[in-house]
VOGU-3710 file (C-alpha; in Angstrom, 3 decimals, decimal comma):
1> maetvkipis> -26,721/-2,898/-68,960  -23,762/-3,598/-66,687  -21,546/-6,522/-67,642  -21,460/-9,549/-65,371  -17,984/-10,617/-64,270  -16,996/-13,845/-62,533  -14,872/-13,053/-59,462  -13,293/-15,541/-57,026  -15,090/-15,403/-53,690  -11,691/-15,198/-51,975
11> kilpndeqpr> -11,246/-11,722/-53,500  -14,607/-10,389/-52,253  -14,708/-8,704/-48,846  -18,027/-8,565/-46,937  -19,037/-5,086/-45,856  -18,967/-5,096/-42,035  -21,066/-1,915/-42,126  -23,857/-3,344/-44,243  -27,200/-1,918/-43,081  -29,154/-5,179/-42,902
21> hrfmpgaiqe> -28,320/-7,361/-39,903  -31,163/-9,858/-39,540  -32,411/-12,563/-41,886  -35,124/-15,190/-41,678  -33,947/-18,423/-39,967  -32,920/-21,014/-42,540  -32,797/-18,472/-45,384  -29,104/-19,038/-46,147  -29,521/-22,821/-46,310  -32,581/-22,511/-48,562
31> lsdsmkalgq> -30,716/-20,146/-50,876  -27,695/-22,452/-50,900  -29,885/-25,432/-51,867  -31,427/-23,354/-54,659  -28,011/-22,262/-55,950  -26,799/-25,865/-55,976  -29,807/-26,895/-58,044  -30,188/-23,901/-60,347  -26,920/-21,991/-60,149  -26,572/-18,326/-59,268
41> qtpikvrplt> -29,646/-16,570/-60,669  -28,859/-13,001/-59,543  -25,387/-11,406/-59,629  -24,117/-9,654/-56,510  -22,990/-6,017/-56,546  -19,425/-5,105/-55,599  -17,108/-2,123/-55,765  -13,307/-2,079/-56,092  -11,408/-1,482/-52,864  -9,376/1,706/-52,826
51> eqekasyske> -5,598/1,480/-52,529  -5,920/2,931/-49,030  -8,350/0,171/-48,051  -6,093/-2,518/-49,499  -3,222/-1,166/-47,416  -5,262/-1,347/-44,208  -7,688/-3,666/-42,413  -11,474/-3,918/-42,155  -13,270/-1,710/-39,655  -14,235/-4,761/-37,597
61> eiewhelgys> -10,624/-5,981/-37,447  -9,466/-2,537/-36,292  -12,160/-2,422/-33,607  -11,111/-5,853/-32,291  -7,476/-4,709/-32,302  -8,428/-1,688/-30,173  -9,879/-4,163/-27,646  -6,507/-5,915/-27,414  -6,728/-8,589/-30,119  -4,014/-9,074/-32,727
71> lplgtlgerg> -4,478/-7,865/-36,274  -4,525/-10,494/-39,046  -1,286/-11,350/-40,775  -1,395/-9,052/-43,766  -3,525/-6,133/-44,882  -6,671/-6,614/-46,938  -4,703/-6,325/-50,161  -1,982/-8,676/-48,965  -4,677/-11,250/-48,218  -5,988/-10,976/-51,757
81> feymiigghr> -9,131/-8,873/-51,276  -9,915/-6,652/-54,251  -13,644/-5,920/-53,964  -16,241/-5,107/-51,302  -19,847/-6,268/-51,397  -22,501/-3,611/-51,953  -25,423/-6,020/-52,169  -25,427/-9,802/-51,963  -24,115/-10,898/-48,568  -26,673/-13,732/-48,361
91> rreaallagf> -25,716/-14,969/-51,827  -22,040/-14,987/-50,847  -22,752/-17,007/-47,682  -24,996/-19,385/-49,622  -22,377/-19,801/-52,338  -19,702/-20,694/-49,772  -22,082/-23,221/-48,238  -22,742/-24,690/-51,672  -19,015/-24,973/-52,410  -18,848/-22,290/-55,122
101> etldcfiqni> -15,454/-20,748/-55,852  -16,629/-17,782/-57,939  -19,625/-15,445/-58,034  -21,226/-13,520/-60,882  -20,827/-9,837/-60,013  -21,800/-6,386/-61,204  -18,891/-4,015/-60,544  -19,933/-0,497/-59,516  -17,248/2,173/-59,409  -18,428/4,132/-56,389
111> speethlaal> -16,583/5,675/-53,447  -16,468/4,216/-49,920  -18,630/7,162/-48,791  -21,422/6,154/-51,185  -21,283/2,455/-50,304  -23,682/2,727/-47,365  -26,371/4,427/-49,448  -25,923/1,960/-52,320  -26,270/-0,943/-49,883  -29,427/0,618/-48,442
121> mdnnqeemdw> -30,932/0,970/-51,892  -30,163/-2,686/-52,555  -32,487/-3,572/-49,676  -36,091/-2,439/-49,639  -38,054/-1,427/-46,573  -39,833/-4,785/-46,446  -36,514/-6,638/-46,144  -34,951/-4,490/-43,417  -36,461/-4,233/-39,954  -37,230/-0,905/-38,264
131> wdwdlaieke> -34,078/-0,918/-36,116  -31,751/-1,516/-39,068  -33,385/1,457/-40,786  -33,044/3,607/-37,668  -29,337/2,789/-37,449  -28,899/3,435/-41,173  -30,593/6,835/-40,913  -28,424/7,715/-37,922  -25,270/6,767/-39,833  -26,266/8,827/-42,873
141> hltfpdmtqr> -27,006/11,806/-40,597  -23,565/11,529/-39,014  -21,962/11,289/-42,472  -23,908/14,275/-43,816  -24,678/16,431/-40,753  -25,573/19,491/-42,833  -28,461/17,751/-44,583  -31,932/18,686/-43,422  -34,286/15,901/-42,391  -36,287/16,478/-45,570
151> elakrlgvsk> -33,145/16,146/-47,715  -32,081/13,029/-45,825  -35,535/11,478/-46,263  -35,428/12,142/-50,019  -31,907/10,712/-50,275  -32,920/7,497/-48,513  -36,386/7,142/-49,971  -38,158/7,186/-46,590  -40,615/9,581/-44,984  -39,497/12,651/-43,060
161> tkvntalila> -41,398/11,230/-40,067  -39,240/8,099/-40,177  -36,068/10,206/-40,246  -37,304/12,380/-37,376  -38,211/9,323/-35,252  -34,860/7,638/-35,888  -32,873/10,755/-34,941  -34,956/11,342/-31,807  -34,347/7,761/-30,656  -30,644/8,044/-31,516
171> kalnegartt> -30,301/10,787/-28,898  -32,442/9,025/-26,288  -30,833/5,561/-26,244  -27,633/4,692/-24,403  -25,328/1,824/-25,407  -26,993/-0,571/-22,984  -30,396/0,098/-24,541  -29,002/-0,392/-28,030  -27,495/-3,729/-27,038  -30,812/-4,789/-25,493
181> inlnldtppy> -32,676/-3,950/-28,714  -30,196/-5,924/-30,825  -30,415/-8,964/-28,558  -34,212/-8,786/-28,511  -34,500/-8,591/-32,292  -31,841/-11,265/-32,820  -33,978/-13,741/-30,855  -36,551/-15,155/-33,279  -40,155/-14,984/-32,080  -40,827/-18,391/-33,563
191> ppqpnakdpr> -38,734/-21,598/-33,343  -36,165/-21,757/-36,164  -36,820/-25,454/-36,872  -40,246/-26,706/-38,017  -40,328/-29,512/-35,443  -38,904/-27,502/-32,541  -41,134/-26,828/-29,565  -42,446/-23,288/-29,478  -41,560/-21,818/-26,052  -44,670/-19,666/-26,352
201> eddfvrtpdk> -47,039/-22,580/-26,930  -49,154/-21,428/-23,980  -49,851/-18,253/-25,951  -51,777/-20,208/-28,586  -55,518/-20,721/-28,234  -57,883/-22,958/-30,135  -60,254/-21,172/-32,464  -63,765/-22,532/-31,744  -65,523/-24,431/-34,535  -62,606/-24,153/-36,967
211> tgpdgnpvqs> -60,579/-27,071/-38,290  -57,697/-27,283/-40,690  -57,310/-29,505/-43,773  -56,057/-32,325/-41,518  -59,212/-32,171/-39,405  -57,414/-30,843/-36,327  -58,609/-27,692/-34,504  -57,057/-24,492/-35,846  -54,769/-22,690/-33,414  -54,115/-18,972/-33,510
221> ldkrkpyyri> -52,129/-16,535/-31,416  -53,940/-15,225/-28,357  -54,129/-11,524/-29,201  -54,617/-10,670/-25,532  -51,040/-11,650/-24,702  -48,026/-9,403/-25,347  -45,037/-10,871/-27,151  -42,342/-8,818/-25,513  -40,752/-7,495/-28,684  -39,163/-4,062/-28,573
231> teyvllallk> -40,640/-1,751/-31,206  -40,379/1,915/-32,119  -43,764/2,460/-30,496  -42,482/1,084/-27,180  -39,447/3,370/-27,313  -41,444/6,448/-28,304  -43,620/5,898/-25,224  -40,485/6,179/-23,072  -38,867/9,274/-24,577  -39,464/11,594/-21,626
241> ldpdtieeim> -37,476/9,296/-19,327  -33,737/9,328/-18,832  -31,638/6,788/-20,840  -30,897/4,527/-17,852  -34,600/4,249/-17,004  -35,425/3,456/-20,643  -32,881/0,638/-20,544  -34,352/-0,695/-17,276  -37,903/-0,640/-18,623  -36,900/-2,509/-21,784
251> elviinemnv> -35,334/-5,241/-19,682  -38,541/-5,488/-17,617  -40,613/-5,770/-20,789  -38,443/-8,549/-22,190  -37,252/-10,509/-19,152  -40,224/-10,058/-16,803  -42,775/-10,159/-19,629  -44,463/-6,930/-18,567  -46,265/-4,615/-20,919  -44,709/-1,173/-21,230
261> nqakrfamk> -47,130/0,539/-18,813  -46,556/-2,095/-16,113  -42,804/-1,771/-16,573  -42,971/2,031/-16,335  -44,915/1,872/-13,087  -42,494/-0,694/-11,640  -39,380/1,269/-12,684  -40,734/4,574/-11,360  -41,495/3,273/-7,857
//
């Protein structure tokens, strides 16, 4: 069993290429409250930074610099970073919120090239949404272009169909479409606060002759109404169209609240 080591949070660098991008609203605060009350129950996983990484900057910092922004004062090593997170980004954020200075960590001596796969394995398919998995499959394919789809599926622990779908969509979507998907998925379908008004309240209908424990009529979602979320099924229905048309149809689905067939007819006029 790997030994747990306490490491100052200031020495732990988040992985800006971690495969999971979306979390349930309020999850970090709930985890922080739990850590305050009970302490850190599960160690995070980290790997040592290479000397080359310590002498450079994070990928995100380099990308911002290419857009004209200044680099931070000092490389990663000069700023004290010694480790990168493999799994445990939520725990790190929750620990900072709770005022922790150190984290219990498992140190894994793996290469930067294996970090993406290790981070994927730290998340299961129930925790990551379909788009995060599509992007992860695309990244692994670009890293290992000689792998067959069957080999890639076995490596990632997903079906060959999932790999095939992800790679097909990777070729079909332009940058505008990718941005639209991210924005759509980043917008929660339900209000983040329990007492906040649900902007889709008109989409709820009363269920006849059913009452809840408080005696009030039970409300359920009206299954006849679309909820304007982009899914793999929506995108697969658009594959024969050119990338610009796909982007236009997605915007019609989301902004104009059309179903995909209505949007296709409108865009093709």
